C-alpha positions as CSV (number, residue, x, y, z in Angstrom):
1,M,-19.6,-12.3,-5.2
2,L,-16.4,-12.2,-3.3
3,V,-13.3,-10.5,-4.8
4,P,-10.0,-11.1,-3.0
5,V,-7.5,-8.3,-3.6
6,L,-3.8,-9.1,-2.8
7,G,-1.2,-6.7,-1.6
8,D,0.4,-6.1,-5.0
9,Q,-3.0,-5.5,-6.6
10,L,-3.7,-2.0,-5.3
11,S,-5.4,-0.8,-8.5
12,L,-8.9,0.5,-8.7
13,T,-9.1,-0.8,-12.3
14,L,-8.1,-4.4,-11.3
15,P,-9.5,-7.0,-13.8
16,S,-11.4,-8.9,-11.0
17,L,-13.4,-5.7,-10.3
18,A,-14.3,-5.1,-13.9
19,G,-18.0,-5.3,-14.6
20,A,-18.8,-6.2,-11.0
21,D,-22.0,-4.9,-9.3
22,R,-20.9,-2.9,-6.3
23,A,-24.1,-3.7,-4.5
24,E,-23.5,-7.4,-4.9
25,T,-19.8,-7.6,-4.3
26,I,-17.6,-7.9,-1.3
27,V,-13.9,-7.0,-1.7
28,L,-11.7,-9.1,0.6
29,M,-8.3,-7.7,1.6
30,M,-6.1,-9.8,3.9
31,E,-2.9,-9.1,6.0
32,V,-1.6,-12.5,6.8
33,A,1.4,-13.9,8.6
34,D,2.4,-16.2,5.7
35,E,3.1,-13.2,3.5
36,T,4.8,-11.1,6.0
37,S,7.2,-13.8,7.2
38,Y,8.0,-16.2,4.3
39,V,11.2,-14.3,4.1
40,R,12.5,-11.7,6.5
41,H,11.2,-8.7,4.8
42,H,12.8,-5.3,5.5
43,K,10.8,-3.5,8.1
44,K,10.2,-0.5,5.7
45,K,9.0,-2.9,3.0
46,L,6.4,-4.4,5.4
47,A,5.4,-1.0,6.6
48,Y,5.0,0.3,3.0
49,I,2.9,-2.7,1.8
50,L,0.6,-2.8,4.9
51,S,0.0,0.9,4.9
52,A,-0.6,1.0,1.2
53,M,-3.1,-1.8,1.6
54,R,-5.0,0.0,4.3
55,H,-5.1,3.2,2.3
56,H,-6.2,1.3,-0.7
57,A,-9.1,-0.2,1.2
58,D,-10.2,3.3,2.0
59,A,-9.9,4.3,-1.7
60,L,-12.1,1.3,-2.6
61,R,-14.7,2.3,-0.1
62,G,-14.6,5.8,-1.5
63,D,-15.2,4.3,-4.9
64,G,-18.3,2.7,-3.7
65,W,-17.1,-0.8,-2.9
66,T,-17.8,-2.8,0.3
67,V,-14.5,-3.9,1.8
68,D,-14.0,-6.7,4.3
69,Y,-10.5,-6.0,5.6
70,V,-8.6,-8.4,7.9
71,R,-5.7,-6.9,9.8
72,L,-2.6,-8.8,10.8
73,D,-3.3,-8.2,14.5
74,D,-6.9,-9.5,14.3
75,P,-6.9,-12.3,17.1
76,D,-8.8,-14.6,14.8
77,N,-6.5,-14.1,11.8
78,A,-5.9,-17.5,10.2
79,G,-2.4,-16.5,9.0
80,S,-2.8,-17.4,5.3
81,F,-4.8,-16.3,2.2
82,T,-6.6,-19.7,2.1
83,G,-7.4,-19.6,5.8
84,E,-8.8,-16.1,5.5
85,L,-10.8,-17.0,2.4
86,A,-12.4,-19.9,4.4
87,R,-13.4,-17.4,7.1
88,A,-14.7,-14.9,4.6
89,I,-16.8,-17.6,2.8
90,G,-18.3,-18.4,6.2
91,R,-19.2,-14.7,6.7
92,H,-20.5,-13.9,3.3
93,D,-21.6,-17.2,1.6
94,P,-20.6,-16.0,-1.9
95,D,-22.1,-17.6,-5.0
96,R,-18.7,-17.2,-6.7
97,I,-15.2,-15.9,-6.2
98,V,-13.4,-13.7,-8.8
99,V,-9.7,-12.9,-8.4
100,T,-6.9,-11.5,-10.5
101,E,-4.1,-13.9,-11.1
102,A,-1.2,-13.8,-8.6
103,G,2.2,-12.5,-9.5
104,E,4.0,-15.5,-8.0
105,W,3.9,-19.2,-8.5
106,R,3.5,-19.8,-4.8
107,V,0.4,-17.7,-4.5
108,Q,-1.1,-18.7,-7.8
109,A,-1.1,-22.3,-6.6
110,M,-3.2,-21.2,-3.7
111,L,-5.7,-19.5,-6.0
112,E,-6.0,-22.5,-8.2
113,S,-6.7,-24.8,-5.2
114,W,-9.7,-22.7,-3.9
115,Q,-12.5,-24.1,-6.1
116,T,-11.7,-27.7,-5.1
117,L,-11.2,-26.8,-1.4
118,F,-14.3,-24.8,-1.0
119,G,-16.7,-26.0,-3.6
120,V,-17.4,-22.4,-4.7
121,P,-16.8,-21.4,-8.4
122,V,-13.6,-19.5,-8.7
123,E,-12.7,-17.3,-11.8
124,I,-9.1,-16.3,-12.1
125,R,-8.7,-13.4,-14.5
126,A,-5.5,-12.5,-16.3
127,D,-3.7,-9.5,-15.0
128,D,-4.0,-6.8,-17.7
129,R,-1.7,-4.4,-16.0
130,F,1.1,-5.8,-18.3
131,V,1.6,-5.3,-22.0
132,A,2.4,-9.0,-22.6
133,S,0.3,-11.9,-21.4
134,H,1.9,-15.2,-20.4
135,A,0.8,-16.6,-23.8
136,D,2.2,-13.6,-25.6
137,F,5.7,-14.2,-24.1
138,A,5.5,-17.9,-24.6
139,Q,4.7,-17.4,-28.3
140,W,7.5,-14.9,-28.8
141,A,10.0,-17.2,-27.0
142,E,8.9,-20.4,-28.9
143,G,11.7,-21.8,-31.0
144,R,14.3,-19.1,-30.2
145,A,17.8,-20.2,-29.6
146,E,18.3,-17.2,-27.3
147,L,15.8,-15.1,-25.4
148,T,17.3,-11.7,-26.0
149,M,15.5,-8.9,-24.2
150,E,16.3,-6.3,-26.9
151,Y,14.2,-8.1,-29.5
152,F,11.3,-8.6,-27.0
153,Y,11.6,-4.9,-26.2
154,R,11.2,-4.0,-29.8
155,L,8.0,-6.1,-30.0
156,M,6.7,-4.2,-27.0
157,R,7.5,-0.9,-28.6
158,R,5.6,-1.8,-31.7
159,R,2.7,-3.2,-29.7
160,T,2.3,-0.1,-27.6
161,G,3.4,2.5,-30.2
162,L,5.7,4.1,-27.6
163,L,8.5,6.1,-29.1
164,M,7.5,5.0,-32.6
165,D,7.4,7.2,-35.7
166,G,5.2,5.1,-38.0
167,D,6.9,1.8,-38.2
168,R,10.3,3.2,-37.2
169,P,11.7,3.9,-33.8
170,A,12.0,7.5,-32.8
171,G,15.5,8.8,-33.6
172,D,15.9,5.8,-36.0
173,R,17.4,3.8,-33.1
174,W,15.8,1.3,-30.7
175,N,18.3,1.7,-27.9
176,F,20.4,4.6,-26.6
177,D,22.1,2.7,-23.8
178,K,25.6,3.7,-24.9
179,E,24.8,7.3,-24.3
180,N,23.6,6.6,-20.8
181,R,26.9,5.8,-19.0
182,K,28.1,9.1,-17.6
183,P,29.6,9.4,-14.1
184,A,28.0,12.1,-12.0
185,K,29.4,14.9,-9.9
186,A,28.0,16.2,-6.6
187,D,25.4,18.9,-7.4
188,L,23.6,21.1,-4.9
189,L,20.7,21.4,-7.5
190,M,20.3,17.6,-7.8
191,P,16.5,16.8,-7.6
192,R,15.1,15.2,-4.5
193,P,12.1,12.9,-4.3
194,H,9.2,13.9,-2.2
195,A,9.1,12.8,1.4
196,F,5.6,11.9,2.7
197,A,5.1,12.3,6.4
198,P,3.3,9.3,8.0
199,D,-0.3,9.9,8.6
200,T,-2.3,8.2,11.4
201,I,-2.8,4.9,9.4
202,T,0.9,4.7,8.6
203,Q,1.9,5.5,12.2
204,E,-0.3,2.6,13.4
205,V,1.4,0.3,10.9
206,L,4.9,1.5,11.9
207,A,4.1,0.6,15.5
208,L,2.8,-2.8,14.5
209,V,5.9,-3.6,12.4
210,A,8.2,-2.4,15.1
211,A,6.6,-4.6,17.7
212,R,6.0,-7.7,15.6
213,F,9.0,-7.7,13.3
214,A,11.8,-6.4,15.5
215,D,14.2,-9.1,14.3
216,H,13.8,-8.3,10.6
217,P,16.5,-6.3,8.8
218,G,16.4,-2.6,8.2
219,S,15.3,0.5,9.9
220,L,11.9,2.1,10.3
221,D,13.4,5.6,10.9
222,D,12.3,8.4,8.7
223,F,9.7,6.4,6.8
224,D,8.6,8.7,3.9
225,Y,7.2,6.5,1.2
226,A,4.0,7.4,-0.6
227,V,1.2,5.0,0.5
228,T,-1.7,6.3,-1.6
229,A,-2.1,6.5,-5.4
230,Q,-2.5,10.3,-5.1
231,D,0.9,10.7,-3.4
232,A,2.5,8.2,-5.7
233,R,1.3,10.3,-8.6
234,A,2.8,13.4,-6.9
235,Q,6.1,11.6,-6.9
236,A,5.7,10.8,-10.5
237,D,4.9,14.4,-11.3
238,A,8.2,15.5,-9.5
239,F,10.2,12.9,-11.5
240,F,8.9,14.0,-14.9
241,A,9.3,17.7,-14.0
242,H,12.7,17.6,-12.4
243,A,14.6,14.4,-13.0
244,L,13.6,12.7,-16.2
245,A,15.7,14.9,-18.5
246,E,19.0,13.9,-16.8
247,F,17.9,10.3,-15.9
248,G,19.4,8.8,-19.0
249,P,23.0,10.1,-19.0
250,Y,23.4,9.4,-15.3
251,E,21.3,6.3,-14.7
252,D,24.4,4.2,-14.1
253,A,26.1,6.7,-11.9
254,M,26.8,6.4,-8.1
255,L,27.8,9.1,-5.6
256,T,28.6,8.9,-1.9
257,G,25.7,10.2,0.2
258,E,23.4,10.5,-2.8
259,R,20.8,7.8,-2.6
260,H,18.6,8.7,-5.5
261,L,20.4,11.0,-8.1
262,W,18.0,11.2,-11.0
263,H,16.1,8.0,-10.5
264,S,12.3,8.0,-10.3
265,I,11.8,5.9,-7.1
266,L,8.5,4.8,-8.6
267,S,9.1,1.1,-8.8
268,P,7.5,0.3,-5.4
269,Y,4.3,2.1,-6.5
270,I,4.3,0.4,-10.0
271,N,4.9,-3.1,-8.6
272,S,2.2,-2.8,-5.9
273,G,-0.3,-1.3,-8.3
274,L,-0.6,2.3,-7.2
275,L,0.7,3.5,-10.5
276,D,0.0,2.3,-14.0
277,P,3.3,1.5,-15.8
278,L,2.0,2.1,-19.3
279,D,0.6,5.5,-18.2
280,L,4.1,6.4,-16.9
281,C,5.7,5.4,-20.2
282,R,3.2,7.6,-22.1
283,R,3.9,10.5,-19.8
284,A,7.6,10.0,-20.4
285,E,7.1,10.0,-24.2
286,A,5.0,13.2,-23.9
287,E,8.0,14.9,-22.3
288,Y,10.1,13.9,-25.2
289,R,7.5,15.0,-27.8
290,A,7.2,18.3,-26.1
291,G,10.9,18.9,-26.1
292,R,11.3,18.8,-22.4
293,A,13.4,15.6,-22.1
294,P,15.9,14.1,-24.5
295,L,15.2,10.9,-26.3
296,Q,18.1,9.1,-24.7
297,S,16.6,9.7,-21.2
298,V,13.0,8.8,-22.2
299,E,14.0,5.7,-24.2
300,G,16.1,4.5,-21.2
301,Y,13.2,4.9,-18.9
302,V,10.7,3.3,-21.2
303,R,13.1,0.3,-21.7
304,Q,13.2,-0.3,-18.0
305,I,9.4,-0.7,-17.9
306,I,8.2,-2.3,-21.1
307,G,11.5,-3.9,-21.7
308,W,13.2,-5.3,-18.6
309,R,10.1,-5.4,-16.4
310,E,7.9,-7.2,-18.9
311,F,10.8,-9.5,-19.9
312,M,11.5,-10.5,-16.3
313,R,7.9,-11.4,-15.8
314,G,7.9,-13.5,-19.0
315,I,11.0,-15.4,-18.0
316,Y,9.6,-16.0,-14.5
317,W,6.4,-17.6,-15.6
318,R,7.9,-19.4,-18.6
319,E,10.7,-21.1,-16.6
320,G,8.5,-22.3,-13.8
321,P,8.9,-22.8,-10.0
322,D,12.2,-24.7,-10.2
323,Y,13.9,-21.7,-11.7
324,V,14.9,-20.7,-8.2
325,T,17.1,-23.9,-7.8
326,R,19.3,-23.2,-10.8
327,N,23.0,-22.8,-10.0
328,A,25.0,-23.0,-13.3
329,L,28.3,-22.0,-11.7
330,G,28.0,-24.2,-8.7
331,H,28.3,-21.4,-6.2
332,T,27.7,-22.3,-2.5
333,R,29.3,-19.7,-0.3
334,P,26.9,-18.0,2.2
335,L,26.5,-14.2,1.9
336,P,28.8,-12.3,4.3
337,G,27.1,-11.1,7.5
338,F,27.8,-7.5,6.6
339,Y,25.0,-7.7,4.0
340,W,22.6,-7.4,7.0
341,T,24.6,-4.8,8.9
342,G,26.6,-2.7,6.4
343,D,29.6,-3.1,8.6
344,T,32.4,-3.4,6.0
345,D,35.5,-1.3,5.2
346,Q,34.8,-1.6,1.5
347,H,33.3,1.8,0.9
348,C,31.2,0.9,-2.2
349,L,29.5,-2.0,-0.3
350,K,29.1,0.1,2.8
351,E,27.3,2.8,0.8
352,A,25.0,0.5,-1.1
353,I,24.2,-1.8,1.8
354,G,23.9,1.1,4.3
355,Q,21.5,2.9,2.0
356,T,19.5,-0.3,1.5
357,L,19.2,-1.0,5.2
358,A,18.1,2.6,5.9
359,T,15.6,3.0,3.0
360,A,14.8,-0.5,1.6
361,H,15.9,1.0,-1.8
362,A,19.0,1.2,-4.0
363,H,19.1,1.9,-7.7
364,H,19.8,-0.8,-10.3
365,I,23.6,-0.2,-10.7
366,Q,24.1,-0.4,-6.9
367,R,22.3,-3.7,-7.0
368,L,23.9,-5.1,-10.1
369,M,27.4,-3.9,-10.0
370,V,28.1,-3.4,-6.3
371,T,26.2,-5.9,-4.1
372,G,25.4,-8.3,-6.9
373,N,28.8,-8.1,-8.5
374,F,30.5,-8.8,-5.2
375,A,28.2,-11.8,-4.4
376,L,29.0,-13.3,-7.8
377,L,32.7,-12.8,-7.5
378,I,32.9,-14.5,-4.1
379,G,30.8,-17.4,-5.3
380,A,27.8,-16.8,-3.2
381,D,24.9,-19.3,-3.4
382,P,22.5,-17.7,-6.0
383,A,19.5,-18.8,-4.0
384,A,20.7,-17.1,-0.9
385,V,21.4,-13.9,-2.9
386,H,17.9,-14.1,-4.3
387,V,16.4,-14.4,-0.8
388,W,18.4,-11.3,0.3
389,Y,17.2,-9.2,-2.6
390,L,13.6,-10.4,-2.1
391,E,13.6,-9.5,1.6
392,I,15.6,-6.3,1.5
393,Y,14.1,-4.2,-1.3
394,V,10.7,-2.4,-1.0
395,D,10.0,-3.0,-4.7
396,A,10.9,-6.7,-4.7
397,Y,8.3,-9.3,-5.6
398,E,9.5,-12.7,-6.7
399,W,8.3,-12.5,-10.3
400,V,10.5,-9.5,-11.0
401,E,13.3,-9.9,-8.5
402,L,14.1,-13.6,-9.0
403,P,15.1,-13.4,-12.8
404,N,16.9,-10.1,-12.2
405,T,18.9,-11.6,-9.3
406,L,19.4,-15.3,-10.0
407,G,19.5,-14.8,-13.8
408,M,21.0,-11.4,-14.6
409,S,23.0,-10.7,-11.5
410,Q,24.2,-14.1,-10.5
411,F,24.3,-16.0,-13.8
412,G,22.6,-18.9,-12.0
413,D,20.5,-19.8,-15.1
414,G,23.7,-20.2,-17.2
415,G,22.9,-17.3,-19.6
416,L,19.2,-17.5,-20.2
417,V,18.7,-13.8,-19.1
418,G,22.2,-12.4,-19.5
419,T,24.6,-13.3,-22.2
420,K,27.6,-13.0,-19.8
421,P,28.1,-12.7,-16.1
422,Y,27.9,-9.1,-14.9
423,V,31.3,-9.0,-13.1
424,S,33.9,-6.3,-12.9
425,S,37.0,-5.3,-11.1
426,G,37.1,-2.1,-9.0
427,A,37.8,-0.2,-12.2
428,Y,34.1,-0.1,-13.2
429,I,33.0,1.1,-9.8
430,N,35.8,3.8,-9.9
431,K,34.6,4.9,-13.4
432,M,31.0,5.2,-12.4
433,S,31.2,6.6,-8.9
434,D,33.3,8.5,-6.4
435,Y,33.2,5.5,-4.0
436,C,36.9,4.6,-4.5
437,R,38.1,8.0,-3.4
438,H,36.6,7.4,0.0
439,C,37.8,3.8,0.5
440,R,40.8,2.6,2.4
441,Y,41.6,0.2,-0.4
442,D,43.5,1.2,-3.5
443,V,41.5,0.6,-6.6
444,A,44.7,0.6,-8.8
445,K,46.2,-2.4,-6.9
446,R,45.5,-6.1,-7.5
447,T,47.6,-7.5,-4.6
448,G,48.8,-6.3,-1.2
449,D,47.1,-5.4,2.1
450,D,45.5,-2.2,0.7
451,A,44.5,-3.7,-2.8
452,C,40.9,-3.4,-3.7
453,P,39.3,-6.8,-3.1
454,F,37.2,-6.5,-6.3
455,N,40.4,-6.7,-8.4
456,A,41.8,-10.0,-7.3
457,L,38.3,-11.5,-7.0
458,Y,37.5,-10.5,-10.6
459,W,40.5,-12.3,-12.1
460,D,40.1,-15.2,-9.7
461,F,36.5,-15.6,-10.9
462,L,37.5,-15.7,-14.5
463,A,40.3,-18.2,-13.8
464,R,37.9,-20.4,-11.7
465,H,35.3,-20.5,-14.5
466,E,37.6,-20.5,-17.6
467,E,36.4,-23.9,-18.8
468,R,32.8,-22.8,-18.8
469,L,33.2,-19.1,-19.7
470,G,36.4,-18.9,-21.7
471,R,34.7,-19.3,-25.1
472,N,32.1,-16.6,-24.3
473,P,32.7,-13.9,-27.0
474,R,31.7,-11.1,-24.6
475,L,34.5,-12.2,-22.3
476,A,37.2,-12.7,-24.9
477,M,39.1,-9.5,-24.1
478,P,39.4,-10.1,-20.3
479,Y,40.5,-13.7,-20.9
480,R,43.1,-12.5,-23.4
481,T,44.3,-10.0,-20.8
482,W,44.5,-12.7,-18.1
483,A,46.5,-14.9,-20.4
484,R,49.1,-12.1,-20.8
485,F,49.8,-12.0,-17.1
486,A,53.0,-13.7,-16.1
487,A,52.5,-17.0,-14.2
488,E,53.9,-15.4,-11.0
489,E,51.4,-12.6,-11.2
490,Q,48.5,-14.9,-11.8
491,A,49.5,-17.0,-8.8
492,A,49.8,-13.8,-6.6
493,I,46.4,-12.6,-7.7
494,R,44.8,-16.0,-7.0
495,D,46.5,-16.2,-3.6
496,Q,45.3,-12.7,-2.8
497,A,41.7,-13.8,-3.6
498,A,42.0,-17.0,-1.7
499,R,43.2,-15.2,1.4
500,F,40.4,-12.7,1.2
501,L,37.8,-15.4,0.7
502,A,39.2,-17.2,3.7
503,T,38.5,-14.2,5.9
504,L,34.9,-14.2,4.6
505,D,34.6,-17.9,5.4
506,A,36.0,-17.3,8.9
507,A,33.6,-14.6,9.6
508,E,29.9,-15.2,10.5
509,G,27.7,-15.3,7.4
510,G,24.0,-15.0,7.0
511,Y,21.5,-13.4,9.3
């Protein structure tokens, strides 16, 4: 039997391995050009995935499995999963192939073609590393006028029993999000995630990525991600011991020079398979039950995993491969070139993008309310924004990134994921960060050479899309405010936005 294991399936308990006879099974792992280059992945993202794969192959061998591992620099590498499977069939002549379903439509189509292509029985097993199966989500969504994450999240809470007291939610509330919106102040005692020094395997991968992907965005300097399950668990231990208690109140906060604050930095390890998401949720709940972390922090953390993460997967698979083409607002502007360089005088963007290029990571508010907000306000093509997020973040796989970016961040699906566009003026960024204090622009001004660009862009966005969005109840207040502006002020704001957008159009966009 041949068991292909993909780069986001780095779990020893993978469904395709369940019940297999180690003596009769070959595990096939493949580094292929198609997967490293279908978008221009951040160098650190590539280094993380390739090193984690190589370490996982050693973990499988240590667990008694025989592993056939194909490296990217193998001179006979066919460059694709299907090509490498053909070569492996020639080497091993398996009587059948067992594989865990892929996370993405593109790869799943490959898996489903193998039996016809090769004439070998192929069994594709459901990925049980999620709470909800595809059928579960489809059944929940059937007949609903709106697919509201909050109600799906409550179903996941009931199904898992997480933070439940009998049939009631702990604290008699499902959601403590309103308590989790505090700005942070610089603190010398702020927790720091572990830094893991590259071992010999990782150093080899770093050299490979530097040589082969020199034109990809991002830096390889100071690579310090965990690349083994053991080290990923050590990072989880540090989060639960030192950061979880304050995670909730400050999960939306941003500070200059502080890349992580109280965030867990565990999403790369969850999404690649090194950590079990449900186990992390249970550990978080144990901290609450033991009195070491407040409910608002633990609930916020659990909601990120069994709420948003599971909901995004459900949306991705339910909506189908054409989801990526949706563009409800008709936006077509290319992303500014500074998304690949960080070279901008807008301090909030410089911080979020600079951090991203350096580390391949930024937390969710930096992604949603800084880089995503700006892209939406300027009318950037949502498909282009999706590609940037997919290539630039270490935890980005299409099934979780696409609905988050095109749906929630860019409103490209017209409100399927989010009930309103996530747009704001500079006031929100000023409230939740210290970024504006370090910026050459004045966050209090709408017009003028030193006015914060977010302000005019925000009002211009609302004016441009008033016919579509003006009756959205969640935007009623800003539209009432816009209507109270004098005609002269409205014209000045829109002229300010037009002049700013013209400077973007005149500059080189893309990468």
